[in-house]
MILUMMAR-267778 format. One line per 10 residues: number of its first residue (from 0); their letters; for each residue x, y, z of C-alpha. Coordinates in steps of 0.02 Angstrom, whole numbers. Layout:
BEGIN
NUM> a> X/Y/Z  ...
***
This chain:
BEGIN
0> mqttftpdql> 831/283/-211  1009/213/-216  1029/27/-235  1181/-87/-215  1138/-244/-311  1288/-342/-375  1313/-383/-559  1275/-565/-520  1111/-518/-435  1060/-413/-584
10> kdpgtarane> 1076/-563/-700  908/-618/-630  772/-531/-734  657/-509/-584  793/-429/-480  845/-318/-625  667/-257/-643  655/-229/-455  814/-126/-463  738/-13/-597
20> ilracvhcgf> 581/13/-493  674/46/-330  785/176/-414  630/271/-471  568/296/-292  610/467/-215  541/434/-39  410/572/-60  275/479/37  130/534/-74
30> ctatcptyqv> 81/350/-81  42/345/105  -107/462/81  -198/339/-32  -142/172/41  -291/83/122  -188/-21/243  -92/132/303  -258/222/328  -322/79/435
40> lgdeldsprg> -164/26/528  -62/187/533  103/92/521  236/158/402  284/-21/360  105/-50/302  122/87/172  198/68/-2  351/170/50  379/59/201
50> riylikdmle> 358/-100/101  478/-35/-30  611/-16/105  578/-192/168  585/-266/-7  745/-172/-49  831/-235/108  773/-413/78  825/-420/-104  990/-326/-91
60> ndrvpdaktv> 1050/-434/52  986/-590/-34  920/-648/133  790/-770/190  631/-668/223  590/-643/406  415/-652/482  403/-462/501  440/-428/318  321/-564/261
70> qhidrclscl> 181/-499/372  190/-322/302  200/-381/121  57/-504/149  -48/-358/213  -31/-268/46  -193/-273/-53  -109/-242/-222  -246/-112/-249  -115/-6/-340
80> acmttcpsgv> -185/160/-278  -3/204/-243  37/191/-429  -101/314/-470  -35/435/-340  153/416/-368  228/567/-459  386/468/-502  301/325/-592  358/188/-474
90> hymhlvdhar> 288/24/-542  245/-47/-372  145/-191/-447  295/-275/-527  399/-246/-370  278/-323/-247  241/-468/-366  427/-508/-374  440/-494/-184  298/-617/-162
100> ayieqrynrp> 378/-743/-279  542/-722/-184  453/-753/-19  360/-904/-88  525/-984/-138  623/-946/20  507/-925/169  442/-1071/271  267/-1018/321  175/-1091/470
110> wsdralrwvl> 85/-1251/421  -88/-1170/437  -38/-1033/314  35/-1160/193  -122/-1266/203  -239/-1119/174  -141/-1054/25  -129/-1231/-48  -318/-1254/-34  -358/-1083/-110
120> arilpypgrf> -237/-1111/-255  -318/-1278/-297  -499/-1227/-280  -532/-1047/-330  -459/-1055/-507  -567/-1207/-551  -754/-1171/-567  -808/-1351/-537  -704/-1371/-380  -753/-1199/-319
130> rlallgakig> -937/-1238/-343  -920/-1395/-235  -824/-1295/-104  -962/-1164/-101  -1091/-1300/-74  -990/-1365/73  -968/-1190/143  -1154/-1158/126  -1189/-1313/231  -1059/-1261/360
140> rpfarfmpdp> -1106/-1077/365  -1219/-1091/520  -1068/-1155/617  -949/-1016/562  -949/-933/733  -873/-1089/810  -720/-1084/697  -565/-1032/796  -472/-965/644  -548/-802/576
150> rlramlemap> -490/-851/402  -597/-1008/407  -745/-905/468  -719/-786/322  -720/-931/199  -885/-997/267  -964/-825/272  -915/-790/92  -1028/-928/26  -1181/-856/-63
160> rqippvsrnd> -1352/-907/-1  -1395/-965/-176  -1269/-1051/-289  -1319/-1020/-470  -1338/-1165/-590  -1201/-1192/-719  -1221/-1083/-873  -1194/-1176/-1035  -1157/-1009/-1116  -983/-1024/-1039
170> dpqtfataap> -947/-1178/-1146  -836/-1157/-1302  -945/-1091/-1444  -981/-936/-1548  -1127/-816/-1527  -1161/-725/-1690  -1231/-550/-1690  -1398/-518/-1772  -1347/-338/-1805  -1223/-282/-1938
180> rkmrvalmtg> -1056/-353/-1879  -933/-225/-1813  -806/-339/-1730  -764/-515/-1677  -712/-535/-1495  -665/-673/-1374  -748/-668/-1203  -645/-724/-1056  -770/-816/-947  -658/-821/-793
190> caqralntdi> -652/-947/-651  -727/-892/-484  -856/-787/-574  -924/-940/-664  -965/-1017/-495  -1022/-862/-402  -1125/-767/-531  -1169/-834/-703  -1279/-684/-743  -1128/-575/-784
200> ndatirlltr> -1063/-675/-932  -1241/-705/-995  -1276/-518/-993  -1109/-479/-1075  -1144/-598/-1220  -1320/-527/-1246  -1257/-348/-1242  -1109/-372/-1358  -1207/-471/-1488  -1349/-344/-1481
210> lgadvvipkg> -1225/-204/-1521  -1140/-290/-1667  -1004/-405/-1601  -982/-589/-1635  -932/-667/-1468  -818/-818/-1462  -794/-925/-1307  -624/-1002/-1348  -586/-1183/-1310  -448/-1206/-1181
220> qgccgglthh> -459/-1040/-1090  -478/-1033/-901  -414/-939/-750  -307/-787/-789  -179/-842/-660  -201/-686/-554  -253/-775/-394  -98/-885/-387  13/-747/-457  -28/-636/-309
230> mgkeheshat> 17/-778/-191  190/-784/-269  156/-953/-349  234/-908/-516  245/-1084/-586  58/-1113/-561  4/-942/-620  111/-950/-777  45/-1124/-818  -136/-1067/-818
240> aaknikawva> -94/-904/-907  -1/-1000/-1043  -159/-1100/-1080  -253/-938/-1109  -119/-868/-1221  -121/-1024/-1330  -312/-1026/-1336  -326/-844/-1386  -184/-847/-1511  -270/-994/-1597
250> emdgggldai> -424/-884/-1619  -320/-734/-1673  -234/-838/-1807  -398/-925/-1853  -554/-819/-1870  -464/-665/-1806  -501/-561/-1652  -525/-375/-1630  -519/-388/-1441  -513/-507/-1294
260> vintsgcgtt> -655/-445/-1184  -637/-460/-996  -781/-418/-878  -686/-452/-715  -567/-308/-693  -447/-405/-582  -422/-527/-725  -404/-384/-847  -258/-309/-752  -170/-478/-753
270> vkdyghmfrn> -200/-517/-937  -142/-345/-990  21/-385/-899  51/-552/-988  179/-467/-1100  284/-427/-947  253/-593/-859  314/-694/-1008  447/-572/-1072  590/-695/-1049
280> tplaadaarv> 502/-852/-1109  467/-934/-1278  289/-867/-1263  349/-685/-1257  288/-636/-1430  118/-719/-1413  94/-650/-1237  129/-475/-1302  1/-500/-1441  -129/-553/-1315
290> saiardvsev> -96/-408/-1198  -107/-286/-1343  -289/-330/-1380  -349/-368/-1203  -490/-247/-1159  -606/-217/-1014  -786/-236/-1072  -815/-49/-1045  -677/-8/-1170  -761/-114/-1303
300> lmkldlpega> -934/-46/-1266  -870/132/-1291  -832/82/-1471  -998/-4/-1505  -1113/147/-1501  -1221/105/-1351  -1393/182/-1388  -1441/331/-1282  -1579/289/-1159  -1716/395/-1084
310> pkgtrvayha> -1693/449/-902  -1745/306/-790  -1752/392/-622  -1641/256/-550  -1499/308/-438  -1344/202/-464  -1193/217/-349  -1040/169/-451  -902/77/-359  -735/94/-447
320> acslqhgqki> -641/-70/-431  -457/-41/-391  -400/-157/-529  -499/-52/-654  -460/126/-597  -281/97/-535  -227/-61/-624  -299/-20/-796  -320/169/-778  -503/158/-832
330> ktfpkdllkr> -599/285/-729  -738/365/-831  -798/236/-960  -916/137/-846  -994/296/-778  -1010/371/-952  -1097/213/-1015  -1219/208/-868  -1263/392/-894  -1288/364/-1080
340> agftvlepsd> -1406/220/-1041  -1514/337/-936  -1460/301/-758  -1421/434/-629  -1242/397/-578  -1183/437/-403  -1002/430/-344  -961/400/-161  -827/491/-64  -650/418/-66
350> phlccgsagt> -684/314/-223  -497/279/-237  -494/172/-79  -510/-18/-89  -663/-113/-28  -551/-247/48  -589/-390/-72  -428/-393/-174  -433/-571/-240  -403/-686/-92
360> ynlmqpeisk> -362/-545/29  -532/-551/115  -498/-735/153  -318/-718/209  -328/-550/299  -510/-547/358  -491/-420/500  -416/-283/390  -533/-329/249  -687/-307/358
370> qlktrkvatl> -631/-134/413  -610/-82/232  -779/-158/186  -865/-61/325  -788/101/262  -834/68/81  -1013/16/119  -1038/173/225  -981/288/85  -1090/199/-43
380> eavqpdiiaa> -1245/199/66  -1217/383/107  -1267/434/-71  -1433/341/-49  -1430/236/-208  -1562/119/-275  -1426/6/-346  -1238/-14/-328  -1142/-54/-488  -966/-124/-503
390> gnigcmmqig> -856/-206/-633  -774/-343/-530  -851/-499/-452  -738/-490/-299  -797/-315/-257  -977/-366/-285  -963/-511/-163  -871/-405/-35  -987/-256/-37  -1143/-362/-58
400> ggtdvpivht> -1102/-448/107  -1117/-284/200  -1269/-197/128  -1451/-227/83  -1436/-115/-71  -1436/-231/-223  -1268/-239/-312  -1250/-287/-495  -1118/-285/-629  -1115/-133/-743
410> velldwatgg> -1149/-241/-897  -1308/-310/-817  -1379/-134/-804  -1326/-91/-982  -1401/-254/-1047  -1564/-215/-957  -1567/-37/-1024  -1547/-97/-1204  -1680/-232/-1206  -1614/-372/-1096
420> pkppaltapg> -1698/-445/-942  -1700/-361/-774  -1546/-415/-674  -1594/-559/-558  -1517/-468/-411  -1651/-334/-430  -1797/-454/-420  -1887/-492/-259  -1791/-608/-140  -1810/-787/-192
430> krapavpilr> -1888/-739/-359  -1753/-748/-491  -1790/-677/-662  -1850/-809/-785  -1724/-886/-903  -1714/-797/-1070  -1637/-844/-1237  -1457/-786/-1242  -1485/-674/-1394  -1643/-590/-1333
***
């Protein structure tokens, strides 16, 4: 694709990177076949190719974004299926991220949009605030149908029926392995996940220590910055990401780290991109060091010799989170691990399509999100599973709201298969599994 950016425009690092990406696009349209919003809406401007044209026009002309351009870019899930499909290697993620930051700086959104985005940016990345918000949403849930704005209804409906108690295992500390030590890792405990489902981190710590890893919960870490980054709020996202970089580098230079383990794939995609995000800042070198050892939990487990389990006769439908399969290019590890543990792994049709969660997308674009959820749930239920497994809390919440099939994180099943407790989500309704020592 030809571009006409001026030398002055190309002095901006974001615009220079956008120029590189735009020039790689050859208009082939392969991306339209795997774009969820194009599948649902059928509008060329709601495909990656269409959005690329809109972004090019906006950036080249250095113009104030118009409502039409903003609408189509807002509708993008950032599922990155287009990057998996693209034969030319167009790095759409960096392009749309830059476009969102450009829009955030120059577009005056309606007050209701500004208010919603302000609230989400100041609640979701903070577990304590989010927990209070969930409690309020739980109280207001019976009145959701009276809300005139579908986005407010979606926020109320998202609240889980049970809000888990705070897990003290998320506090800064070190969990030593009882087995011969193979590695020392930091566990990113996340933000929203700490409020929505504390079982995931607990299971991850048990599993890693059982298999020979010392697990450190570093002091000072927090939200990866992904939620605000995808809203175009670069200053806020970089501020929270910088705290993580400093916390992890302190551990790397202290006791040493073999990996930074991330069990929420959306966060993993963001952390692995820290090197790019901070490339022109004083934190560039440290950010690159962090990105170099950031690993999805499945990558680490593949190195820790998970014991082979006897067949369990349990049918598990594996949902491939977009941020894992497209963002991190990890497609087989979770399925390989589940099979090794003794589960029968089933894969639904169209596994490359998004479930519609996509960070805050299900709150800001609820109508499209619900259509994608309905599609995803139908394909998962079609394989008649006993359990649905996924590697991302957002997907778990999204899919779990549309099916009666229990959904759990992959590490919960692997923990259970290697001596841990049965995942609470698999117990009878209202009967959570009893608390167990973290190193059991």
